[in-house]
C-alpha positions in Angstrom: -2.0 -13.6 -9.7 -2.8 -9.9 -9.6 -2.1 -9.6 -5.9 0.9 -11.9 -5.8 2.6 -9.9 -8.6 1.9 -6.5 -7.1 -0.3 -5.3 -9.9 -2.6 -2.5 -8.9 -6.3 -2.8 -9.3 -9.0 -0.1 -9.0 -9.3 -0.9 -5.3 -5.8 0.2 -4.5 -6.1 3.6 -6.2 -9.2 5.5 -5.1 -10.3 9.1 -4.9 -8.7 9.4 -1.4 -5.3 8.2 -2.5 -2.6 9.8 -4.6 0.3 8.5 -6.7 2.6 8.8 -3.6 0.2 6.7 -1.4 -0.1 3.9 -4.0 3.6 3.8 -4.8 3.0 4.6 -8.5 6.6 5.4 -9.4 5.7 6.3 -13.0 3.4 9.0 -11.8 6.0 10.4 -9.4 8.7 10.2 -12.0 6.6 12.2 -14.5 6.1 14.9 -12.0 9.7 14.8 -10.7 11.6 14.6 -14.0 12.3 18.3 -14.3 12.7 20.9 -11.6 10.7 23.2 -13.8 7.6 21.1 -13.2 7.9 21.7 -9.4 7.9 25.5 -9.6 4.7 27.4 -8.9 4.6 29.2 -12.2 5.2 26.4 -14.7 3.0 23.4 -15.7 0.1 23.5 -13.3 -1.8 20.2 -13.0 -4.7 19.1 -10.8 -3.6 18.1 -7.3 -0.2 19.6 -7.8 0.1 21.1 -4.3 -0.9 17.9 -2.6 1.4 15.7 -4.6 4.4 18.0 -4.4 3.9 18.2 -0.6 3.9 14.4 -0.4 7.0 14.1 -2.6 8.8 16.6 -0.3 7.5 15.4 3.1 6.5 11.8 2.4 2.9 10.5 2.2 0.7 10.1 5.3 0.0 6.5 4.5 1.7 3.7 2.5 0.5 0.7 0.4 2.1 -2.5 1.7 1.7 -6.2 1.5 0.8 -8.5 4.4 1.0 -12.2 5.3 -2.0 -13.0 7.4 -1.8 -15.8 10.0 -5.3 -17.5 10.1 -8.3 -16.6 8.0 -7.7 -14.5 4.9 -8.4 -10.8 5.2 -10.8 -9.2 2.7 -11.5 -5.7 1.5 -12.4 -3.4 4.3 -10.8 -5.3 7.2 -9.2 -2.9 9.7 -5.5 -3.0 10.5 -4.3 -2.3 14.0 -0.9 -1.8 15.7 0.8 -4.8 17.2 -1.0 -4.3 20.5 -4.4 -4.2 18.7 -5.4 -0.9 20.3 -4.9 1.8 17.6 -6.4 1.5 14.1 -3.6 2.3 11.6 -5.0 1.3 8.2 -7.4 -0.8 6.0 -7.0 -3.8 3.7 -7.9 -3.1 0.1 -7.7 -6.7 -1.1 -6.7 -10.2 0.1 -6.7 -13.8 -1.0 -5.3 -17.2 0.0 -2.2 -17.7 -2.2 -1.7 -21.3 -3.4 1.7 -20.3 -4.8 2.9 -19.1 -1.4 0.8 -21.5 0.8 -0.3 -18.5 2.9 -3.0 -15.8 3.1 -1.8 -12.5 1.6 -3.3 -9.1 1.5 -2.6 -5.5 0.4 -3.6 -2.4 2.2 -2.8 1.1 3.4 -1.1 1.8 6.7 0.0 4.9 8.5 3.5 6.1 7.5 6.0 4.6 9.9 4.1 1.3 10.1 5.2 0.3 6.6 8.6 -1.3 7.3 9.1 -5.0 6.3 8.7 -7.4 9.2 6.4 -5.1 11.2 3.9 -7.1 13.2 0.3 -5.8 13.1 -3.2 -7.2 13.8 -6.0 -7.4 11.3 -9.6 -7.7 12.3 -11.1 -10.5 10.2 -14.7 -11.4 11.0 -14.6 -9.7 14.4 -11.5 -11.6 15.4 -8.0 -10.2 15.6 -5.5 -12.0 13.5 -1.7 -11.6 13.5 -0.1 -10.3 10.3 3.4 -9.3 9.2 4.3 -6.6 6.7 5.9 -8.3 3.7 7.8 -6.9 0.7 6.0 -6.8 -2.6 5.8 -8.4 -5.0 5.1 -11.5 -3.0 6.4 -13.7 -5.9 9.3 -12.3 -7.9 8.6 -11.8 -11.6 10.5 -14.1 -14.0 9.7 -12.5 -17.3 12.2 -10.8 -19.5 12.0 -7.0 -19.3 
């Protein structure tokens, strides 16, 4: 349920990631609300230079969802380009989804490889499996906001 609904867990946000990497829109909104927060003199906060740089230039990696063909990918599985030659990311969590009838996963990929429908390879138990970048959430929410 957590993965199919796009909820973030501690695995998706680590010391090496920022609010921009993990697509935490609330965090980005809090920083971006006023132009005065972006100036050098006002409202300093930890990691300000890194986050403002990522807001201006885009993050180096993006959190995306995958549909894995074959065995389910688990935390730590490596993600490769469609040719299977260059490592472009890592899976942070993955499960078989009974709701979708497919194996799904979430992970970080290099910026530019995050577009919906992009074909990639995922190394699962030393075998390369085909995967496709899918939009998240995998299952649309049906609760009243």
